[in-house]
SEPAVEX-664793 format. One line per 2 residues: number of its first residue (from 1); their letters; for each residue x, y, z of C-alpha. Coordinates in steps of 0.05 Angstrom, whole numbers, plus 5000, padded with zeros to 4 digits. Layout:
% residues N
NUM = a = X/Y/Z ~ ... .
This chain:
% residues 810
1 = xx = 5807/5285/4895 ~ 5733/5287/4876 .
3 = xx = 5672/5274/4926 ~ 5611/5249/4915 .
5 = xx = 5548/5232/4958 ~ 5485/5191/4936 .
7 = xx = 5426/5172/4991 ~ 5384/5114/4973 .
9 = xx = 5311/5103/4998 ~ 5290/5031/4989 .
11 = xx = 5209/5048/4981 ~ 5164/4985/4992 .
13 = xx = 5103/4958/5026 ~ 5080/4879/5025 .
15 = xx = 5027/4868/4974 ~ 4958/4871/5025 .
17 = xx = 4905/4864/4970 ~ 4856/4805/4980 .
19 = xx = 4884/4747/4934 ~ 4809/4739/4911 .
21 = xx = 4793/4811/4901 ~ 4852/4840/4885 .
23 = xx = 4840/4899/4934 ~ 4859/4920/5001 .
25 = xx = 4805/4915/5052 ~ 4795/4964/5108 .
27 = xx = 4851/4946/5156 ~ 4825/4975/5229 .
29 = xx = 4892/4986/5255 ~ 4904/5038/5200 .
31 = xx = 4853/5084/5230 ~ 4829/5136/5210 .
33 = xx = 4866/5116/5138 ~ 4827/5050/5106 .
35 = xx = 4894/5023/5104 ~ 4966/5018/5118 .
37 = xx = 4979/5033/5047 ~ 4932/5100/5050 .
39 = xx = 4968/5111/5121 ~ 5041/5105/5098 .
41 = xx = 5028/5143/5029 ~ 5008/5201/5069 .
43 = xx = 5064/5204/5118 ~ 5117/5179/5069 .
45 = xx = 5110/5169/4999 ~ 5073/5238/4986 .
47 = xx = 5111/5277/5027 ~ 5171/5255/5000 .
49 = xx = 5145/5280/4922 ~ 5144/5348/4956 .
51 = xx = 5181/5358/5020 ~ 5191/5425/5057 .
53 = xx = 5253/5459/5069 ~ 5254/5495/5135 .
55 = xx = 5281/5563/5157 ~ 5303/5577/5227 .
57 = xx = 5247/5603/5249 ~ 5202/5544/5223 .
59 = xx = 5173/5569/5158 ~ 5168/5530/5098 .
61 = xx = 5222/5569/5047 ~ 5223/5513/4990 .
63 = xx = 5180/5448/4968 ~ 5220/5398/4931 .
65 = xx = 5215/5333/4907 ~ 5265/5290/4942 .
67 = xx = 5257/5224/4892 ~ 5292/5277/4840 .
69 = xx = 5359/5283/4881 ~ 5362/5215/4911 .
71 = xx = 5370/5146/4892 ~ 5306/5104/4900 .
73 = xx = 5262/5044/4883 ~ 5192/5025/4889 .
75 = xx = 5163/4958/4902 ~ 5131/4940/4841 .
77 = xx = 5065/4918/4874 ~ 5069/4981/4914 .
79 = xx = 5078/5032/4861 ~ 5014/4993/4827 .
81 = xx = 4967/5012/4885 ~ 4994/5082/4876 .
83 = xx = 4981/5095/4805 ~ 4910/5075/4819 .
85 = xx = 4892/5102/4886 ~ 4947/5166/4891 .
87 = xx = 4962/5177/4822 ~ 4984/5246/4839 .
89 = xx = 5042/5219/4882 ~ 5053/5165/4824 .
91 = xx = 5064/5222/4774 ~ 5112/5254/4826 .
93 = xx = 5153/5188/4828 ~ 5155/5188/4754 .
95 = xx = 5175/5260/4746 ~ 5231/5254/4794 .
97 = xx = 5266/5207/4749 ~ 5256/5251/4690 .
99 = xx = 5291/5311/4726 ~ 5347/5258/4758 .
101 = xx = 5362/5243/4687 ~ 5371/5322/4673 .
103 = xx = 5407/5320/4732 ~ 5452/5260/4732 .
105 = xx = 5486/5262/4667 ~ 5430/5216/4629 .
107 = xx = 5420/5166/4687 ~ 5349/5164/4718 .
109 = xx = 5350/5144/4796 ~ 5294/5098/4794 .
111 = xx = 5328/5031/4802 ~ 5282/4966/4784 .
113 = xx = 5262/4913/4843 ~ 5255/4835/4841 .
115 = xx = 5179/4842/4832 ~ 5142/4817/4900 .
117 = xx = 5201/4818/4948 ~ 5217/4743/4942 .
119 = xx = 5281/4726/4982 ~ 5320/4708/4914 .
121 = xx = 5380/4662/4951 ~ 5314/4620/4972 .
123 = xx = 5284/4618/4904 ~ 5293/4565/4851 .
125 = xx = 5326/4591/4787 ~ 5265/4591/4750 .
127 = xx = 5233/4637/4795 ~ 5290/4686/4801 .
129 = xx = 5288/4696/4725 ~ 5212/4698/4728 .
131 = xx = 5221/4762/4796 ~ 5274/4792/4756 .
133 = xx = 5243/4798/4692 ~ 5176/4819/4723 .
135 = xx = 5216/4873/4755 ~ 5244/4898/4702 .
137 = xx = 5181/4893/4650 ~ 5144/4930/4698 .
139 = xx = 5198/4979/4708 ~ 5203/4993/4632 .
141 = xx = 5132/5003/4627 ~ 5125/5056/4684 .
143 = xx = 5190/5098/4669 ~ 5195/5080/4598 .
145 = xx = 5267/5061/4602 ~ 5309/5008/4621 .
147 = xx = 5334/5010/4686 ~ 5408/4998/4706 .
149 = xx = 5407/4973/4777 ~ 5362/4932/4809 .
151 = xx = 5350/4926/4883 ~ 5350/4853/4910 .
153 = xx = 5290/4841/4972 ~ 5325/4849/5044 .
155 = xx = 5392/4860/4991 ~ 5395/4781/5004 .
157 = xx = 5440/4759/4947 ~ 5477/4696/4923 .
159 = xx = 5511/4679/4859 ~ 5460/4650/4817 .
161 = xx = 5413/4717/4825 ~ 5482/4759/4807 .
163 = xx = 5479/4714/4746 ~ 5410/4721/4733 .
165 = xx = 5414/4796/4736 ~ 5467/4805/4700 .
167 = xx = 5449/4760/4636 ~ 5375/4808/4643 .
169 = xx = 5422/4870/4633 ~ 5426/4894/4698 .
171 = xx = 5493/4933/4712 ~ 5492/4935/4790 .
173 = xx = 5458/4929/4855 ~ 5468/4953/4928 .
175 = xx = 5490/4903/4986 ~ 5512/4920/5061 .
177 = xx = 5577/4926/5074 ~ 5581/4853/5116 .
179 = xx = 5558/4823/5049 ~ 5630/4833/5018 .
181 = xx = 5677/4770/5033 ~ 5745/4792/5005 .
183 = xx = 5769/4842/4954 ~ 5830/4860/4910 .
185 = xx = 5849/4903/4859 ~ 5886/4870/4800 .
187 = xx = 5844/4807/4781 ~ 5896/4767/4759 .
189 = xx = 5961/4781/4802 ~ 5945/4819/4867 .
191 = xx = 5924/4778/4933 ~ 5861/4773/4966 .
193 = xx = 5844/4815/5024 ~ 5790/4795/5083 .
195 = xx = 5741/4849/5084 ~ 5687/4806/5121 .
197 = xx = 5652/4821/5176 ~ 5631/4900/5147 .
199 = xx = 5705/4919/5136 ~ 5694/4929/5069 .
201 = xx = 5715/5006/5044 ~ 5644/5033/5018 .
203 = xx = 5665/5091/4982 ~ 5679/5060/4916 .
205 = xx = 5643/5007/4867 ~ 5664/4929/4862 .
207 = xx = 5663/4890/4801 ~ 5642/4816/4817 .
209 = xx = 5662/4765/4768 ~ 5608/4705/4755 .
211 = xx = 5621/4642/4732 ~ 5590/4646/4670 .
213 = xx = 5647/4695/4649 ~ 5597/4759/4662 .
215 = xx = 5604/4819/4712 ~ 5559/4856/4756 .
217 = xx = 5581/4917/4784 ~ 5576/4917/4870 .
219 = xx = 5563/4980/4911 ~ 5564/4966/4995 .
221 = xx = 5533/5021/5032 ~ 5561/5062/5092 .
223 = xx = 5538/5015/5143 ~ 5548/5054/5208 .
225 = xx = 5515/5118/5179 ~ 5451/5077/5153 .
227 = xx = 5440/5048/5225 ~ 5442/5105/5250 .
229 = xx = 5392/5145/5198 ~ 5343/5081/5211 .
231 = xx = 5358/5065/5288 ~ 5391/5127/5322 .
233 = xx = 5352/5188/5313 ~ 5402/5211/5259 .
235 = xx = 5347/5245/5221 ~ 5327/5294/5285 .
237 = xx = 5363/5342/5243 ~ 5375/5354/5172 .
239 = xx = 5442/5388/5184 ~ 5460/5334/5232 .
241 = xx = 5457/5283/5173 ~ 5496/5327/5129 .
243 = xx = 5555/5338/5172 ~ 5554/5268/5191 .
245 = xx = 5563/5246/5115 ~ 5609/5293/5095 .
247 = xx = 5650/5266/5163 ~ 5656/5197/5128 .
249 = xx = 5699/5226/5076 ~ 5774/5214/5084 .
251 = xx = 5841/5252/5060 ~ 5882/5181/5067 .
253 = xx = 5835/5164/5005 ~ 5862/5172/4938 .
255 = xx = 5802/5149/4896 ~ 5741/5190/4873 .
257 = xx = 5700/5171/4940 ~ 5626/5162/4943 .
259 = xx = 5594/5167/5009 ~ 5529/5133/5000 .
261 = xx = 5478/5107/5056 ~ 5416/5058/5041 .
263 = xx = 5354/5049/5088 ~ 5280/5031/5086 .
265 = xx = 5246/5095/5054 ~ 5197/5092/5100 .
267 = xx = 5244/5125/5148 ~ 5233/5193/5115 .
269 = xx = 5167/5200/5146 ~ 5130/5141/5168 .
271 = xx = 5178/5108/5223 ~ 5210/5176/5233 .
273 = xx = 5163/5234/5228 ~ 5185/5298/5187 .
275 = xx = 5246/5240/5165 ~ 5234/5277/5097 .
277 = xx = 5245/5347/5116 ~ 5302/5327/5144 .
279 = xx = 5326/5287/5081 ~ 5311/5356/5036 .
281 = xx = 5345/5399/5081 ~ 5408/5348/5074 .
283 = xx = 5401/5340/4998 ~ 5397/5422/4998 .
285 = xx = 5467/5427/5039 ~ 5502/5382/4995 .
287 = xx = 5481/5419/4936 ~ 5511/5485/4966 .
289 = xx = 5579/5455/4973 ~ 5622/5463/4917 .
291 = xx = 5674/5411/4929 ~ 5616/5353/4941 .
293 = xx = 5577/5327/4887 ~ 5505/5300/4894 .
295 = xx = 5506/5243/4843 ~ 5467/5176/4834 .
297 = xx = 5494/5106/4827 ~ 5484/5098/4746 .
299 = xx = 5528/5163/4740 ~ 5585/5151/4785 .
301 = xx = 5595/5077/4759 ~ 5604/5109/4693 .
303 = xx = 5648/5165/4713 ~ 5695/5121/4753 .
305 = xx = 5681/5047/4740 ~ 5709/4995/4787 .
307 = xx = 5781/4986/4798 ~ 5777/4925/4858 .
309 = xx = 5737/4861/4844 ~ 5702/4828/4898 .
311 = xx = 5675/4760/4924 ~ 5608/4762/4963 .
313 = xx = 5583/4723/5023 ~ 5541/4671/4995 .
315 = xx = 5467/4678/5008 ~ 5470/4737/5054 .
317 = xx = 5418/4796/5075 ~ 5414/4866/5105 .
319 = xx = 5380/4848/5161 ~ 5392/4774/5185 .
321 = xx = 5464/4769/5208 ~ 5456/4703/5201 .
323 = xx = 5458/4699/5127 ~ 5384/4686/5099 .
325 = xx = 5361/4645/5156 ~ 5306/4686/5184 .
327 = xx = 5268/4671/5120 ~ 5279/4591/5133 .
329 = xx = 5290/4581/5207 ~ 5290/4601/5278 .
331 = xx = 5349/4633/5283 ~ 5347/4681/5333 .
333 = xx = 5324/4746/5287 ~ 5254/4779/5297 .
335 = xx = 5226/4845/5319 ~ 5249/4835/5395 .
337 = xx = 5175/4864/5411 ~ 5157/4796/5444 .
339 = xx = 5222/4769/5482 ~ 5213/4689/5498 .
341 = xx = 5177/4682/5432 ~ 5191/4629/5382 .
343 = xx = 5203/4626/5312 ~ 5203/4548/5305 .
345 = xx = 5146/4560/5252 ~ 5189/4588/5199 .
347 = xx = 5216/4517/5174 ~ 5161/4482/5174 .
349 = xx = 5129/4539/5139 ~ 5178/4545/5084 .
351 = xx = 5182/4477/5064 ~ 5109/4466/5058 .
353 = xx = 5105/4524/5004 ~ 5164/4489/4972 .
355 = xx = 5129/4428/4975 ~ 5063/4462/4940 .
357 = xx = 5108/4502/4893 ~ 5140/4445/4871 .
359 = xx = 5080/4406/4858 ~ 5038/4456/4830 .
361 = xx = 5093/4476/4782 ~ 5093/4409/4756 .
363 = xx = 5023/4408/4739 ~ 5027/4479/4708 .
365 = xx = 5081/4447/4662 ~ 5035/4398/4648 .
367 = xx = 4966/4425/4628 ~ 5006/4490/4595 .
369 = xx = 5048/4453/4549 ~ 4973/4431/4512 .
371 = xx = 4962/4504/4506 ~ 5027/4546/4507 .
373 = xx = 5091/4547/4462 ~ 5125/4543/4521 .
375 = xx = 5100/4544/4584 ~ 5156/4582/4627 .
377 = xx = 5172/4630/4566 ~ 5094/4648/4582 .
379 = xx = 5096/4656/4656 ~ 5159/4700/4642 .
381 = xx = 5114/4746/4591 ~ 5045/4747/4636 .
383 = xx = 5069/4806/4670 ~ 5047/4843/4611 .
385 = xx = 4979/4818/4621 ~ 4979/4837/4703 .
387 = xx = 5007/4910/4679 ~ 4943/4917/4636 .
389 = xx = 4884/4871/4646 ~ 4846/4891/4584 .
391 = xx = 4813/4829/4540 ~ 4850/4864/4478 .
393 = xx = 4922/4854/4511 ~ 4910/4792/4548 .
395 = xx = 4884/4767/4465 ~ 4953/4798/4441 .
397 = xx = 4985/4752/4497 ~ 4947/4695/4467 .
399 = xx = 4967/4708/4406 ~ 5041/4707/4415 .
401 = xx = 5039/4651/4459 ~ 4984/4600/4441 .
403 = xx = 5002/4528/4401 ~ 4936/4543/4374 .
405 = xx = 4871/4591/4371 ~ 4848/4577/4440 .
407 = xx = 4766/4574/4447 ~ 4744/4611/4504 .
409 = xx = 4742/4557/4560 ~ 4827/4546/4534 .
411 = xx = 4837/4617/4543 ~ 4800/4610/4618 .
413 = xx = 4840/4547/4631 ~ 4901/4588/4609 .
415 = xx = 4890/4646/4656 ~ 4879/4604/4718 .
417 = xx = 4946/4566/4705 ~ 4978/4639/4702 .
419 = xx = 4943/4662/4763 ~ 4968/4590/4799 .
421 = xx = 5037/4610/4779 ~ 5032/4682/4799 .
423 = xx = 5009/4667/4872 ~ 5061/4615/4879 .
425 = xx = 5105/4673/4873 ~ 5071/4716/4919 .
427 = xx = 5064/4671/4975 ~ 5139/4675/4983 .
429 = xx = 5135/4753/5002 ~ 5188/4762/5051 .
431 = xx = 5143/4798/5103 ~ 5113/4730/5112 .
433 = xx = 5170/4706/5158 ~ 5201/4769/5186 .
435 = xx = 5162/4776/5243 ~ 5148/4729/5312 .
437 = xx = 5087/4698/5305 ~ 5053/4658/5248 .
439 = xx = 4985/4688/5264 ~ 5004/4750/5241 .
441 = xx = 4977/4798/5195 ~ 5034/4795/5143 .
443 = xx = 5045/4713/5151 ~ 4970/4702/5142 .
445 = xx = 4972/4744/5085 ~ 5022/4701/5041 .
447 = xx = 4979/4641/5068 ~ 4923/4673/5034 .
449 = xx = 4959/4669/4976 ~ 4979/4590/4990 .
451 = xx = 4903/4586/4990 ~ 4889/4613/4921 .
453 = xx = 4937/4569/4889 ~ 4906/4508/4917 .
455 = xx = 4846/4535/4903 ~ 4863/4538/4828 .
457 = xx = 4895/4476/4830 ~ 4838/4444/4853 .
459 = xx = 4788/4475/4803 ~ 4842/4460/4746 .
461 = xx = 4869/4385/4764 ~ 4818/4359/4806 .
463 = xx = 4873/4349/4862 ~ 4864/4357/4937 .
465 = xx = 4934/4396/4961 ~ 4901/4423/5028 .
467 = xx = 4905/4370/5071 ~ 4973/4358/5056 .
469 = xx = 4992/4436/5074 ~ 4953/4436/5130 .
471 = xx = 4985/4367/5154 ~ 5052/4404/5148 .
473 = xx = 5029/4469/5183 ~ 5021/4422/5245 .
475 = xx = 5093/4421/5254 ~ 5101/4501/5255 .
477 = xx = 5073/4519/5322 ~ 5035/4583/5348 .
479 = xx = 5069/4627/5405 ~ 4987/4634/5421 .
481 = xx = 4957/4574/5461 ~ 4890/4578/5441 .
483 = xx = 4916/4571/5362 ~ 4965/4512/5377 .
485 = xx = 4994/4516/5304 ~ 4991/4532/5228 .
487 = xx = 4947/4489/5216 ~ 4893/4522/5255 .
489 = xx = 4913/4592/5233 ~ 4903/4575/5171 .
491 = xx = 4829/4544/5180 ~ 4815/4605/5213 .
493 = xx = 4843/4662/5177 ~ 4847/4634/5101 .
495 = xx = 4788/4585/5083 ~ 4735/4638/5106 .
497 = xx = 4776/4689/5057 ~ 4765/4642/5003 .
499 = xx = 4712/4658/4952 ~ 4688/4635/4885 .
501 = xx = 4640/4662/4835 ~ 4578/4640/4871 .
503 = xx = 4604/4678/4934 ~ 4612/4746/4888 .
505 = xx = 4538/4732/4869 ~ 4520/4725/4941 .
507 = xx = 4554/4792/4959 ~ 4518/4822/4892 .
509 = xx = 4451/4802/4909 ~ 4460/4823/4983 .
511 = xx = 4486/4889/4973 ~ 4435/4909/4926 .
513 = xx = 4386/4916/4980 ~ 4427/4969/5004 .
515 = xx = 4459/4998/4946 ~ 4423/5013/4872 .
517 = xx = 4465/4974/4814 ~ 4460/4987/4740 .
519 = xx = 4460/4934/4696 ~ 4533/4929/4695 .
521 = xx = 4569/4937/4752 ~ 4642/4919/4767 .
523 = xx = 4653/4888/4840 ~ 4733/4888/4857 .
525 = xx = 4757/4841/4797 ~ 4692/4820/4772 .
527 = xx = 4635/4842/4734 ~ 4570/4826/4746 .
529 = xx = 4516/4837/4686 ~ 4446/4836/4714 .
531 = xx = 4392/4789/4669 ~ 4329/4791/4712 .
533 = xx = 4311/4823/4780 ~ 4250/4831/4823 .
535 = xx = 4238/4862/4891 ~ 4175/4857/4934 .
537 = xx = 4161/4891/4992 ~ 4116/4883/5054 .
539 = xx = 4130/4930/5117 ~ 4199/4908/5134 .
541 = xx = 4201/4858/5097 ~ 4237/4856/5032 .
543 = xx = 4246/4803/4979 ~ 4289/4815/4925 .
545 = xx = 4305/4757/4866 ~ 4342/4760/4804 .
547 = xx = 4394/4729/4748 ~ 4457/4760/4741 .
549 = xx = 4526/4733/4700 ~ 4584/4735/4746 .
551 = xx = 4645/4734/4707 ~ 4715/4749/4736 .
553 = xx = 4760/4794/4701 ~ 4826/4760/4722 .
555 = xx = 4813/4690/4696 ~ 4750/4708/4644 .
557 = xx = 4709/4648/4685 ~ 4632/4660/4687 .
559 = xx = 4569/4639/4711 ~ 4498/4655/4707 .
561 = xx = 4465/4652/4775 ~ 4399/4650/4809 .
563 = xx = 4389/4685/4866 ~ 4333/4701/4924 .
565 = xx = 4349/4740/4990 ~ 4299/4754/5040 .
567 = xx = 4312/4815/5084 ~ 4274/4817/5150 .
569 = xx = 4299/4888/5177 ~ 4359/4900/5214 .
571 = xx = 4416/4849/5203 ~ 4366/4791/5189 .
573 = xx = 4385/4774/5115 ~ 4379/4702/5093 .
575 = xx = 4383/4679/5021 ~ 4410/4631/4968 .
577 = xx = 4444/4639/4909 ~ 4461/4573/4857 .
579 = xx = 4488/4575/4780 ~ 4442/4555/4732 .
581 = xx = 4443/4564/4659 ~ 4370/4550/4647 .
583 = xx = 4327/4614/4650 ~ 4273/4570/4654 .
585 = xx = 4300/4559/4734 ~ 4291/4625/4748 .
587 = xx = 4222/4638/4722 ~ 4195/4573/4755 .
589 = xx = 4223/4592/4828 ~ 4221/4670/4819 .
591 = xx = 4138/4650/4806 ~ 4132/4600/4864 .
593 = xx = 4163/4643/4920 ~ 4137/4716/4904 .
595 = xx = 4068/4681/4905 ~ 4082/4657/4969 .
597 = xx = 4113/4719/4999 ~ 4056/4750/4971 .
599 = xx = 4005/4707/5020 ~ 4051/4740/5075 .
601 = xx = 4079/4662/5087 ~ 4148/4678/5110 .
603 = xx = 4162/4619/5140 ~ 4139/4573/5079 .
605 = xx = 4191/4630/5032 ~ 4237/4602/5075 .
607 = xx = 4229/4536/5058 ~ 4223/4541/4986 .
609 = xx = 4291/4579/4983 ~ 4323/4521/5018 .
611 = xx = 4288/4477/4967 ~ 4319/4514/4908 .
613 = xx = 4382/4533/4939 ~ 4402/4475/4981 .
615 = xx = 4459/4491/5026 ~ 4477/4548/4984 .
617 = xx = 4459/4600/5039 ~ 4481/4665/5050 .
619 = xx = 4478/4726/5097 ~ 4510/4795/5117 .
621 = xx = 4566/4751/5143 ~ 4584/4740/5068 .
623 = xx = 4588/4815/5046 ~ 4655/4832/5028 .
625 = xx = 4689/4871/5085 ~ 4685/4946/5062 .
627 = xx = 4612/4929/5041 ~ 4596/4900/5106 .
629 = xx = 4619/4954/5150 ~ 4568/5004/5100 .
631 = xx = 4511/4961/5096 ~ 4514/4954/5185 .
633 = xx = 4532/5024/5190 ~ 4462/5039/5146 .
635 = xx = 4429/4986/5186 ~ 4457/5013/5253 .
637 = xx = 4437/5088/5225 ~ 4365/5093/5259 .
639 = xx = 4390/5057/5325 ~ 4445/5104/5328 .
641 = xx = 4400/5164/5314 ~ 4350/5144/5375 .
643 = xx = 4414/5139/5420 ~ 4441/5206/5396 .
645 = xx = 4373/5239/5409 ~ 4367/5226/5476 .
647 = xx = 4438/5248/5490 ~ 4418/5304/5461 .
649 = xx = 4358/5314/5510 ~ 4406/5304/5569 .
651 = xx = 4456/5352/5538 ~ 4395/5402/5517 .
653 = xx = 4362/5392/5595 ~ 4426/5405/5629 .
655 = xx = 4459/5446/5591 ~ 4457/5511/5640 .
657 = xx = 4470/5467/5701 ~ 4537/5448/5663 .
659 = xx = 4559/5520/5653 ~ 4539/5537/5723 .
661 = xx = 4589/5471/5741 ~ 4646/5495/5698 .
663 = xx = 4632/5569/5734 ~ 4651/5543/5799 .
665 = xx = 4706/5494/5781 ~ 4660/5431/5796 .
667 = xx = 4681/5377/5751 ~ 4623/5353/5713 .
669 = xx = 4591/5286/5734 ~ 4612/5232/5691 .
671 = xx = 4538/5216/5661 ~ 4536/5291/5636 .
673 = xx = 4602/5292/5603 ~ 4589/5221/5573 .
675 = xx = 4526/5266/5544 ~ 4568/5326/5525 .
677 = xx = 4625/5285/5488 ~ 4577/5244/5447 .
679 = xx = 4534/5313/5426 ~ 4596/5356/5407 .
681 = xx = 4636/5305/5373 ~ 4570/5288/5336 .
683 = xx = 4555/5362/5316 ~ 4633/5382/5300 .
685 = xx = 4634/5323/5255 ~ 4561/5340/5223 .
687 = xx = 4610/5412/5212 ~ 4658/5379/5178 .
689 = xx = 4626/5336/5132 ~ 4573/5389/5111 .
691 = xx = 4587/5418/5037 ~ 4580/5491/5073 .
693 = xx = 4630/5518/5114 ~ 4587/5538/5181 .
695 = xx = 4637/5577/5222 ~ 4596/5610/5270 .
697 = xx = 4579/5543/5286 ~ 4638/5509/5288 .
699 = xx = 4672/5571/5336 ~ 4613/5558/5385 .
701 = xx = 4629/5484/5394 ~ 4701/5497/5398 .
703 = xx = 4689/5534/5464 ~ 4646/5485/5488 .
705 = xx = 4690/5427/5482 ~ 4744/5470/5511 .
707 = xx = 4699/5499/5574 ~ 4677/5428/5595 .
709 = xx = 4747/5391/5573 ~ 4714/5347/5524 .
711 = xx = 4752/5290/5495 ~ 4748/5293/5421 .
713 = xx = 4761/5241/5364 ~ 4827/5273/5342 .
715 = xx = 4852/5230/5286 ~ 4784/5231/5248 .
717 = xx = 4769/5293/5263 ~ 4845/5313/5232 .
719 = xx = 4831/5266/5179 ~ 4766/5288/5162 .
721 = xx = 4789/5367/5170 ~ 4848/5350/5120 .
723 = xx = 4791/5335/5065 ~ 4749/5401/5076 .
725 = xx = 4825/5437/5072 ~ 4835/5400/5006 .
727 = xx = 4769/5414/4974 ~ 4780/5494/4989 .
729 = xx = 4852/5488/4964 ~ 4824/5463/4899 .
731 = xx = 4774/5512/4894 ~ 4816/5569/4907 .
733 = xx = 4866/5550/4858 ~ 4811/5556/4807 .
735 = xx = 4790/5624/4837 ~ 4851/5659/4869 .
737 = xx = 4823/5728/4861 ~ 4768/5703/4917 .
739 = xx = 4791/5739/4976 ~ 4719/5720/5016 .
741 = xx = 4739/5651/5003 ~ 4811/5663/5032 .
743 = xx = 4778/5706/5093 ~ 4740/5640/5112 .
745 = xx = 4805/5599/5101 ~ 4837/5636/5147 .
747 = xx = 4783/5632/5195 ~ 4774/5556/5191 .
749 = xx = 4856/5543/5204 ~ 4850/5587/5254 .
751 = xx = 4793/5549/5295 ~ 4825/5487/5282 .
753 = xx = 4885/5510/5315 ~ 4849/5515/5377 .
755 = xx = 4821/5446/5391 ~ 4883/5428/5365 .
757 = xx = 4884/5385/5313 ~ 4946/5340/5276 .
759 = xx = 4924/5360/5204 ~ 4969/5347/5133 .
761 = xx = 4961/5418/5111 ~ 5013/5393/5048 .
763 = xx = 4961/5407/4993 ~ 4949/5478/5008 .
765 = xx = 5015/5491/5029 ~ 5034/5471/4956 .
767 = xx = 4980/5515/4931 ~ 4996/5569/4971 .
769 = xx = 5072/5564/4956 ~ 5059/5566/4883 .
771 = xx = 5012/5619/4885 ~ 5056/5660/4925 .
773 = xx = 5114/5662/4876 ~ 5072/5671/4817 .
775 = xx = 5017/5724/4837 ~ 5044/5755/4910 .
777 = xx = 5097/5805/4868 ~ 5045/5828/4825 .
779 = xx = 4997/5840/4884 ~ 5043/5872/4923 .
781 = xx = 5062/5917/4872 ~ 4984/5935/4854 .
783 = xx = 4972/5949/4933 ~ 5029/5997/4934 .
785 = xx = 5009/6037/4872 ~ 4939/6047/4915 .
787 = xx = 4891/5990/4899 ~ 4848/5975/4950 .
789 = xx = 4834/5908/4933 ~ 4905/5884/4919 .
791 = xx = 4918/5908/4989 ~ 4870/5869/5021 .
793 = xx = 4887/5809/4981 ~ 4962/5817/5007 .
795 = xx = 4940/5827/5067 ~ 4895/5759/5078 .
797 = xx = 4943/5723/5036 ~ 5003/5736/5090 .
799 = xx = 4958/5717/5147 ~ 4939/5650/5116 .
801 = xx = 5015/5643/5102 ~ 5027/5649/5176 .
803 = xx = 4974/5586/5195 ~ 5012/5541/5143 .
805 = xx = 5086/5560/5156 ~ 5098/5578/5089 .
807 = xx = 5137/5636/5075 ~ 5145/5670/5006 .
809 = xx = 5201/5705/4987 ~ 5178/5775/4971 .
């Protein structure tokens, strides 16, 4: 009897972008990475695109793309981020799907996903429809084919969701075993068999007969194996995983058995370090088995259509034993990290959002019908604009959907309406309810989408929806006494994040002190066009005045702004911004303030700024977070340099004494230890960040670190050293004959092992492995014939391989 294995990974991160900037701002908890998307991509998404298979001694003997041999889905919002920030990983994902089509009888392994991980059974039909269409359209744009299957967020399902999927051409989805209710073989005559509580046989597909007369196939993954992969350490050994999968087959079954599992994709590398390698080795072992076939769902379904029909457990999911209550009630499901905490905040938050969604939907429809042929069809098609924000693409959208030729302000109004609807769906991203506390990062993030919805509604309809929302959130208690409830959380973390074109102009004006902008510059999802500028200096005090047009690249809103900013040194920056279409306003303002500044009357300058700008006053506090960090670092640099001079003087003056104390095993006094730690960390970082590879200096510093047992910033050093190694590997790739470069790389890797650092060597390992396969045989042959240069090349190449733990078959 035929036997098949399929492994599915659900790769997903919640959208983390600031809704007003459309980019992720720095997240300190992801240190030394900029943000969690960057960190998890390095640990998981990138490693699975080029995973390692090891020999028993631990050396790499093969590098494989796991995605090409498994079933997988990527959240569309995550894949969009990867496309723009890690194009190499993005290409690896797309190539994997193309390879899988060749491997699995024309069936690609990639599945689509409902767009922004909304819990579908809790959505209204209209949102279910848009979420599915957006997921399909996003998939088609990226993978250049129609999806066969679709992943449902948290595998949460109800009949209406399956109806929508089937209507839109989706052939199958994957569910947890406890989501099956009862099954029977012959739809007309057989008796139903109760398979609830996870008793369904997962080794076959099932057909779900829908009330409309449509059908959809369902796969129920193997629950115990999937659970043990995620939570019980089954990924500690790829061979153990392989044996566990093989053990799931049964000789008592008389049909082509499919053993398949489904977990979060982050299990393979992020949640479990080296989990991608365990997966790679498991897949490698499966492919070696003669009587087992690696497959994906599309291929298996074509070969073996369902013989059984199934009824699902309505409104159920894989991560809440209570159905879908985790996303609307205090059902008891939580992270387990905070015993005793309550999640009673979930219900009022959900209800407040539902009320806001329904109110704004009515407002949307009332205004959209003035401009669009069909307001909801236009929303469904708005994904085409999201996928390409070019002006030409948006104009095609207007041509397709507008009831008439729209004027400029009407186009802006339509884009605002559609952005209001987009954010009204983003606010339902499931992670907002998944964890324990209403002030958690994920819940604050979905409330920021709420803030954007409310802002757009206020601008479009002159309504005030925020008070009602805040009133509802007062019924959502926080577990932190100082925060009281959701209303306070919103006021503390959402309202300060809100911005408009004036705030963007303030950022542009203040940051222009510290960064020289061209006449036209992009600031996140805005474009600033400079129309006039004037900067004067008097000692440490600087005055900048200007006029610029700020435009949103998302909604096409634009305003012309006048600004005047006064920098009195250090962090003391103050200024004003206001919108003004009259160029004469700027001339009058700039002349008056400049003349006063030239007289040296700074208090009068400040009074004039108050006169011209009123309450629109801004400071460093109003810079966007990444730029704020950059500016503050620049401001702090002179002070930190002075401190470093002091520490270096202490270090240099006591160097001999410290050596003596080390020789007699006398613990270094804390004062000297702190000075040594500061200087050695700074000097090592200086070497790692310099363009020149100063290996002798690095070797000396490492000796001193070890001698005095200095604490070093291992995460940052490892992260920075990785960048150095990647730069060297790219240099090596373009000049494979450079023996001196290879020797320097070998020396550098040898030194880094002495610290030791946790360094991601994957880029260099990839280059080394490919170089070994293509060039090593030729070099060996020449070396054996007496070519001295080739002999040296082979020798240093092998040394490099030992540091990289890569073994190329010779």
